[in-house]
N, C-alpha and C positions, 0 to 999 in steps of 0.2 A: 385445794383449788387455789390458784393464784388470784390475788385481788389487787386492784389499783385504786388509789385514793386521790381525790382532788380537794384542796382546801381553798376556801375564799376567806382570807384573813382580814379582820378589822381590829380596831383597838381593844374591844371588849369581848366580842363573840367571833367564832369561826364557824362557817358553814362547812359541812363535811359530806362528800359524796363518795360512795364506794361502789365499784362495779367488779363483777367477776371476770374471768379470762375470756368469756364469750361476749362481754359488754353488757350483761344483764345487771341492772341496778340492784344492789343488795341492801343499801342503807343510805338514807339522806337525813341529816339532822344538823344540830348546832351544839357547840360546846364553848367553854371559856377559852379565850385566846391566851392560854397558859400552857407551857410545854408539858407539865406534869398531868394536867387535866386532859390535854389532847392525847397524850400517850395512853392514859387509862381508857379513854373513849375508843381509841383505835385498837387497843388490846382486846376490847370486847366486840367491836364491829368489823375489824379487818385484821384478824390475827395472822393472816397469810399474805400481808401486803408486800408486793414486789417493789412498788414505787409509791411514794407519797409526794405529790407535786403541788406547788403553789407559785403564784406570780410574785415578782418583785414588788416591794412596797416599803412603807416606813418601818415596819417591824420584821421584814423578811430576813434580814441578816441575823438578827438576834435569834429569831425563831429557828432558822435553819441550823445555827450552831448548837442551840440547846437540844433540838430534836436529834441531831446527829450524835451528840454526846450521850443521849439516852440509848442510841443504837438503832434508830429508825432509818429506813432507806429513803431519805428525803432528797428531792431535787427542787431547786428554785429556778424558774425560767423568767426571762425578760418578757413582759407583757406584749411588746411589739413582735418579738419572735414567735410567741404563741399564736398571735393573730395570723402571721404568715403561714405557719404550719397548718392552721385550720382552713385556710383558703384553698 
């Protein structure tokens, strides 16, 4: 079953929300804002992730590059554009 992940990234901790393809929440929690730690957490909580999204921010470029290097299907979106899509 497909899974979709949203990350709320801060300097030390990242909040993680996972939903299945029907939109049903399957996991909510937090992990270290470290690519290796996040990859391990997502491997356990969202092994079938189709997309992992997070907003632009001070660490987003670094985190995006590191998670892509690991092979995760990440996307980084501008917070303003996310607001427009949500409306």
